[in-house]
C-alpha positions in Angstrom: 87.4 118.3 98.9 86.9 114.8 97.4 84.2 112.9 99.4 83.5 109.1 99.1 80.3 108.0 100.8 80.1 104.7 102.7 77.2 103.1 104.4 78.3 104.6 107.8 80.2 107.7 106.9 81.2 110.3 104.3 85.0 110.1 104.1 86.9 113.0 102.6 90.4 114.5 102.3 90.8 118.2 102.9 93.4 120.5 101.4 95.4 120.4 104.7 95.9 116.6 104.4 93.3 115.7 107.1 90.9 112.7 106.5 87.4 113.7 107.6 84.9 111.0 108.6 81.4 112.3 109.1 79.1 109.6 110.4 75.8 109.7 108.6 73.5 107.3 110.4 72.3 106.5 113.9 73.1 102.8 114.1 76.3 101.3 115.5 79.3 101.0 113.2 79.9 97.3 112.3 83.1 95.5 111.4 82.3 95.7 107.6 81.7 99.5 108.0 85.1 99.9 109.8 86.8 97.9 107.1 85.2 99.9 104.3 86.1 103.2 105.9 89.7 102.1 106.3 89.8 101.0 102.6 88.4 104.4 101.5 90.7 106.5 103.7 93.7 104.6 102.2 92.2 105.1 98.7 92.0 108.9 99.3 95.6 109.2 100.3 97.5 106.0 99.1 101.0 107.5 99.3 100.9 108.8 102.8 102.1 106.3 105.4 100.4 107.9 108.4 97.2 109.9 108.3 95.6 112.6 110.5 92.0 111.7 111.2 89.0 113.8 112.2 85.9 111.8 113.2 82.6 113.6 113.6 80.9 111.2 116.0 77.8 113.4 116.7 75.4 111.3 114.6 76.4 107.8 115.8 76.1 106.0 119.1 79.4 104.2 118.6 80.8 101.0 117.2 80.1 97.3 117.9 82.8 95.1 119.6 84.2 93.8 116.3 84.6 97.3 114.8 86.4 98.5 118.0 88.8 95.5 117.8 89.4 96.2 114.1 90.4 99.8 115.0 93.2 98.3 117.1 94.6 96.1 114.3 98.2 96.8 113.3 97.3 97.9 109.8 95.0 100.6 111.2 97.4 101.7 114.0 100.4 101.8 111.7 98.6 104.2 109.3 97.3 106.6 111.8 99.3 109.6 113.0 96.7 111.2 115.3 92.9 111.2 115.7 90.6 113.9 116.8 86.9 113.1 117.6 84.1 115.6 117.6 81.4 114.8 120.1 78.0 116.4 120.8 78.7 118.6 123.8 80.9 119.3 126.8 79.3 116.5 128.9 80.1 113.9 126.2 83.6 115.3 126.0 84.2 114.8 129.7 82.8 111.2 129.7 84.7 110.4 126.5 88.0 111.7 127.9 87.4 109.6 131.1 87.0 106.4 129.0 89.9 107.3 126.7 92.1 107.4 129.8 91.7 103.6 130.1 92.7 103.0 126.5 96.4 103.0 125.6 96.8 103.7 122.0 99.8 104.0 119.7 98.9 107.4 118.4 97.4 110.5 120.2 93.6 110.7 120.4 91.6 113.7 121.7 88.0 114.7 122.0 86.6 118.0 120.9 83.2 119.8 120.7 84.2 121.9 117.7 85.9 121.3 114.4 88.2 124.3 114.4 89.9 123.2 117.7 90.2 119.7 116.4 91.9 120.7 113.2 94.3 123.0 115.0 95.3 120.2 117.3 95.7 117.7 114.5 97.9 120.1 112.5 100.1 120.4 115.7 100.7 116.6 115.4 102.2 116.6 111.9 
């Protein structure tokens, strides 16, 4: 698996065609972090129009306002097929699912507490 480190996350492409983003720090993700991660994920898989994304969010408290707005930009939405997010525990999953209910996205998003379930769900979205 080829991995490209950024300031906020290690970004890699696995042999199943899933982009993994493992966040490596405990500060909020900034706009420049989000832009760099998007550039790297497109670099890893330049010929695929829509990507399956697996975000391991256990090491980060989230993203600042500008980074969240960037994630809703057309270029990001148009290149995302589905997103699975791994959170710390069941309580985080319940709270996260509650807040995801208020966000209408253009691709499916689901929270998980383990990678195996997240990968299985992402593969069902191909």
